[in-house]
C-alpha positions as CSV (number, residue, x, y, z in Angstrom):
1,X,44.7,-25.6,17.7
2,X,45.4,-27.6,21.3
3,X,44.0,-30.6,19.5
4,X,46.4,-30.3,16.7
5,X,49.2,-29.7,19.4
6,X,48.0,-33.1,21.6
7,X,48.0,-35.0,17.9
8,X,51.1,-33.9,16.9
9,X,52.9,-34.6,20.2
10,X,51.1,-38.3,20.2
11,X,52.8,-38.8,17.0
12,X,56.1,-38.0,17.9
13,X,55.8,-40.4,20.9
14,X,54.5,-43.0,18.6
15,X,57.2,-42.5,16.1
16,X,59.9,-42.2,18.8
17,X,58.9,-45.4,20.3
18,X,58.7,-47.1,17.0
19,X,62.2,-45.8,16.1
20,X,63.7,-46.8,19.6
21,X,62.3,-50.3,19.1
22,X,63.6,-50.7,15.6
23,X,66.7,-49.5,16.8
24,X,66.8,-52.3,19.7
25,X,65.7,-55.1,17.4
26,X,68.8,-54.2,15.1
27,X,70.9,-54.4,17.6
28,X,69.6,-58.0,18.7
29,X,69.4,-59.6,15.5
30,X,72.9,-57.8,14.1
31,X,74.9,-60.4,15.7
32,X,73.2,-63.6,14.8
33,X,72.6,-62.4,11.1
34,X,76.1,-61.7,11.4
35,X,76.9,-65.4,12.6
36,X,74.6,-66.7,9.8
37,X,76.3,-65.2,7.1
38,X,79.3,-66.2,8.3
39,X,78.5,-70.1,8.5
40,X,76.9,-70.0,5.3
41,X,80.6,-68.6,3.9
42,X,82.6,-71.0,5.3
43,X,80.0,-73.7,4.2
44,X,80.2,-72.4,0.4
45,X,83.8,-72.6,0.8
46,X,84.1,-76.5,2.1
47,X,81.8,-77.1,-0.5
48,X,84.2,-76.4,-3.4
49,X,87.0,-77.4,-1.3
50,X,86.0,-80.7,0.1
51,X,89.0,-81.5,1.0
52,X,90.0,-78.8,3.3
53,X,89.0,-78.6,7.4
54,X,87.6,-74.8,8.5
55,X,91.0,-74.2,9.6
56,X,92.3,-74.3,6.1
57,X,90.6,-71.5,4.7
58,X,92.5,-67.7,5.5
59,X,90.1,-64.6,3.8
60,X,92.5,-62.1,2.3
61,X,92.0,-59.1,4.3
62,X,94.2,-57.0,1.6
63,X,92.0,-58.2,-1.2
64,X,91.2,-54.9,-2.9
65,X,87.9,-55.0,-4.9
66,X,88.1,-52.7,-6.8
67,X,91.6,-53.2,-7.8
68,X,90.3,-56.5,-8.9
69,X,87.6,-55.0,-10.7
70,X,90.2,-52.9,-12.6
71,X,91.9,-56.1,-13.1
72,X,88.7,-57.7,-14.6
73,X,88.2,-54.6,-17.0
74,X,91.3,-54.7,-18.7
75,X,90.2,-58.9,-19.4
76,X,87.0,-57.6,-21.0
77,X,85.1,-59.0,-17.7
78,X,83.0,-55.7,-17.2
79,X,79.6,-57.9,-16.0
80,X,81.3,-59.5,-13.0
81,X,82.8,-58.6,-10.2
82,X,85.4,-61.0,-7.3
83,X,83.9,-59.9,-3.9
84,X,86.4,-61.6,-1.8
85,X,89.4,-64.3,-2.2
86,X,90.3,-67.1,0.4
87,X,93.5,-69.1,0.4
88,X,93.3,-72.8,1.2
89,X,96.6,-74.3,3.1
90,X,97.5,-77.6,1.5
91,X,98.4,-80.6,4.0
92,X,101.9,-79.9,4.3
93,X,101.4,-76.0,4.5
94,X,101.8,-74.8,0.9
95,X,99.0,-72.9,-1.0
96,X,96.4,-75.7,-2.0
97,X,94.2,-72.8,-4.0
98,X,91.7,-70.4,-3.6
99,X,88.4,-69.8,-3.0
100,X,86.8,-66.8,-5.2
101,X,83.3,-65.0,-4.6
102,X,82.2,-63.7,-7.7
103,X,78.9,-61.7,-8.9
104,X,77.4,-61.4,-12.3
105,X,75.7,-59.2,-13.4
106,X,73.9,-60.4,-16.0
107,X,71.6,-62.6,-14.8
108,X,68.4,-62.1,-16.4
109,X,66.5,-61.0,-12.8
110,X,69.7,-59.8,-11.3
111,X,73.1,-60.6,-9.6
112,X,74.0,-64.0,-9.5
113,X,76.7,-65.1,-6.3
114,X,78.8,-67.8,-6.6
115,X,82.1,-69.2,-5.0
116,X,84.5,-71.2,-6.8
117,X,87.6,-73.4,-6.1
118,X,90.5,-73.4,-7.9
119,X,93.5,-75.8,-7.1
120,X,97.0,-74.0,-8.0
121,X,97.2,-76.2,-11.1
122,X,94.1,-74.3,-12.1
123,X,91.5,-76.7,-11.6
124,X,88.4,-75.6,-10.4
125,X,86.8,-77.9,-8.1
126,X,83.3,-76.9,-8.6
127,X,81.3,-73.8,-7.8
128,X,78.6,-73.1,-5.0
129,X,76.0,-70.8,-5.8
130,X,75.0,-68.3,-2.9
131,X,72.5,-66.1,-4.5
132,X,70.2,-66.3,-7.4
133,X,66.6,-65.1,-8.6
134,X,66.3,-66.0,-11.8
135,X,63.1,-67.7,-13.8
136,X,61.7,-70.7,-12.5
137,X,61.7,-73.8,-14.1
138,X,64.3,-72.1,-16.5
139,X,67.4,-69.9,-15.0
140,X,66.9,-71.4,-11.6
141,X,67.6,-74.8,-13.3
142,X,71.5,-73.4,-12.7
143,X,71.9,-75.4,-9.7
144,X,71.2,-78.9,-11.2
145,X,72.3,-78.0,-14.7
146,X,75.2,-76.0,-14.9
147,X,76.8,-76.2,-11.1
148,X,77.8,-79.9,-12.2
149,X,79.3,-79.3,-15.3
150,X,81.8,-76.5,-13.3
151,X,83.5,-79.5,-11.5
152,X,86.6,-81.4,-11.8
153,X,87.8,-78.9,-15.3
154,X,91.0,-77.6,-15.8
155,X,90.0,-75.0,-18.8
156,X,91.7,-71.5,-19.4
157,X,88.4,-70.3,-20.4
158,X,84.9,-72.0,-20.7
159,X,82.2,-71.0,-23.7
160,X,78.7,-72.4,-23.7
161,X,76.7,-74.4,-26.6
162,X,73.3,-75.9,-27.4
163,X,74.0,-78.7,-29.0
164,X,75.6,-80.6,-26.5
165,X,79.0,-80.0,-25.3
166,X,82.1,-81.8,-26.9
167,X,85.0,-81.1,-25.0
168,X,86.4,-79.8,-21.7
169,X,85.8,-76.4,-21.8
170,X,81.8,-76.4,-23.2
171,X,78.9,-76.0,-21.0
172,X,75.4,-77.4,-22.1
173,X,73.5,-74.4,-21.6
174,X,70.4,-74.5,-19.7
175,X,67.1,-74.7,-22.4
176,X,65.4,-71.6,-22.6
177,X,67.8,-70.0,-20.2
178,X,70.8,-68.8,-22.7
179,X,71.1,-65.6,-20.5
180,X,71.4,-67.3,-17.2
181,X,74.0,-70.0,-18.8
182,X,75.7,-66.7,-20.7
183,X,76.0,-64.9,-16.9
184,X,77.2,-67.7,-14.9
185,X,79.7,-69.0,-17.7
186,X,81.1,-65.2,-17.4
187,X,81.1,-65.4,-14.1
188,X,83.5,-68.5,-13.7
189,X,85.9,-67.1,-16.6
190,X,86.3,-64.0,-15.0
191,X,87.3,-65.4,-11.7
192,X,89.3,-68.1,-13.8
193,X,90.7,-64.9,-15.1
194,X,91.5,-63.3,-11.9
195,X,93.0,-66.3,-10.3
196,X,95.5,-66.8,-13.7
197,X,96.6,-63.4,-13.6
198,X,97.0,-62.6,-9.9
199,X,96.4,-65.9,-8.0
200,X,98.7,-68.8,-9.8
201,X,102.1,-67.3,-9.0
202,X,101.2,-63.8,-8.4
203,X,100.3,-61.5,-5.9
204,X,97.9,-63.8,-4.0
205,X,100.9,-66.7,-3.8
206,X,103.2,-64.2,-2.3
């Protein structure tokens, strides 16, 4: 009996010490991790709005994810989510455009998250992939195959093709990775829809 109590006490002490150490490690690493996430976000902002300085970006603190999702659902974009929006100031103090962080749930291996920069006239500067874990050699080619095709386009909506793009609103699909192509294209379209509905002269520009 005494042996059992002793073993239980030792196990309790080990568990207690491990828990305390884990708490300390979490506190020590929390701020550096948050800082790295902040820097990664800022780098993504500047990638899709390279002409803007860091101080030109203002994250919209009144942005509501649920309200944004309702708007996307109404437009038929149920497979994507707008996570956040940052306003970009122009050199004259006017609004130059917005950076949207979008997550699409339609990837082959899970969610794909990216930022997209949109000028006030609707021109898509481009996208910056933040998180993607598609199939190596196929969907993971999104960075080199899909990403460049969205840059500098001013269209209402994109579609993809397997036979070669013939217009500004068409994207060449990744060979063998139609699901990834569809996911990214739909995600970009969801972001454009939100911009056109809410930001281009809408509530985000008041």
